[in-house]
C-alpha positions, 0 to 999 in steps of 0.5 A, a space after each residue: 499499499 502507498 504512503 498516500 493511500 495509508 494516510 487517506 485510510 489513517 484519516 478515514 479511520 480517525 474521522 469514524 473513531 472521533 464522531 465530534 471532529 469534523 472537515 470542513 466542506 472542502 468546497 468553502 476553501 478551507 481544510 481545517 479540523 474543526 473540533 466541537 467543545 461542550 461547555 458544562 452549565 450550571 445545571 451539568 447539562 453540556 452545551 456544544 459549539 464549534 468555532 468556524 473561520 479565524 479562530 483568532 478573529 473577532 467572535 460572533 455567535 452563530 444560531 442555526 435554523 431548524 431542524 438543524 445544528 452547529 455544523 450549518 455554520 461551515 457553509 460560512 467557514 471561508 466567508 468568516 475566515 476572509 473577514 477575520 471572523 471567528 464564528 461560534 456555532 452553537 447546538 440548542 438543547 437536544 440537538 447535535 451534542 447539546 444535552 437534551 432538555 424542555 427549553 425556550 427562548 429565554 432559557 436558551 439565553 441563559 445558556 448563551 450568557 454562561 457561553 459568553 463568559 466562557 469565551 472570555 472576551 478580550 475585556 469585561 466591557 466587550 460585547 459580542 454580535 450574533 448571527 441567526 439564520 432562519 429558525 435561529 431568528 426568535 433566539 437571537 431576539 431573545 438574547 438581544 432582549 435579555 442580554 442587552 449588556 452582552 450582545 452588540 448587535 443581531 444579524 438575521 438571514 432569512 428571518 422566520 416568524 411563523 404565524 406572527 400578525 399580519 405575515 403570510 402563512 407558507 407551505 413551510 408553516 403549514 408543515 411546522 403546525 401539523 409537526 406541532 399538533 402531531 408531535 409523535 407522528 412529526 418524530 416518525 417522520 423525522 426518524 425516517 428522514 434521518 434513516 434516508 440521510 444516512 444512506 445517502 438517499 437523495 430524496 432525504 427531506 425532499 418533502 420540506 425542500 418542495 416548499 422553497 424555490 428553485 434557487 434554493 432547491 438547486 442550492 441544496 442539491 449542490 450541498 446535498 452531503 452537507 445538508 444530509 449531515 446536518 439533518 443527521 447530527 441534529 437528531 443525533 440524540 433523538 427527535 425530541 429536541 428538534 420537535 420542541 425547537 419547531 414548536 418554540 419558533 411559532 410566534 409568539 415566542 415570549 419575545 417583546 420586540 418593543 423592549 429590544 434596543 439592540 442594533 438589528 439588521 435583517 437580510 432576506 432574498 426577494 425570491 424566498 418562498 418561505 420568509 415573505 416581505 411582510 416577516 421583515 415589515 412585522 419585525 421592522 414595525 416593533 424593533 426600535 433599532 432596525 434595518 432591512 435589506 432585500 437582496 435580489 434573485 436570492 432565496 432562503 439558503 442561497 442567502 448565506 452565500 450572498 448576504 453573509 459577508 455583508 452581515 458579518 461586516 455589519 456585526 464586526 463594525 458594531 462590536 469593535 
């Protein structure tokens, strides 16, 4: 066996033996070995997170969508690296490697407070920004409300506020509503999707994907291996955490938008079928210090590619 082949085999064995290690998507230009860290919280639960981008860069928290997990942020790894940002992606309880518990936006904010303390920012007066994707919207806003002294700004990509006043109900919202009404069936359906994803079946998650536009379907197809891995990892400990997460993001989420004074910027694509314009309008109507951007010819997921850099620049400017 050649030396090169031995090295390749050894690398595969390492990845199989240590599930908490993950090589970032080669397509993004990075080859770093990212390591998942687990913070022990005061109640002995563990909060998992992983750093992407520049490990010595400006820290920015990343809140994933749903169903998802910390591995979602690998899609932004090279974007964060180029901007000198250390993107700290966090698993919510019961997803990925974070310990399961019944949680909501307010309890998650308390977990984030402990994580911020653990990260040991350069000085006690430093604050940190949050970049949230889709289903992470309400969690980021809850942190902005509860942790105003710790959070410098919030950036939101493809905002989701299902069933908020004045926001049209989308096809994805109807699926979400069905999942919360019939949690056991939702769990069985998720488990089946995970089994398909583990086998590499291209139809894994197809029902949800049908609610998205052509741009997003093409994007997911191009990154199908990554999205399958995200789905599998998000349900590593079962589907209960994801089901709670899906229920939590239905509006109202226990967040009082009028009390949030932290700067908030919102980006959405004009071809996003799951985040209608009324979503940004709803948030802008009640947030005292917000700005919204609409990106032409972009969808829900493709916005990660086109607007994440602008969002990180905006956050770093308000964190420095």
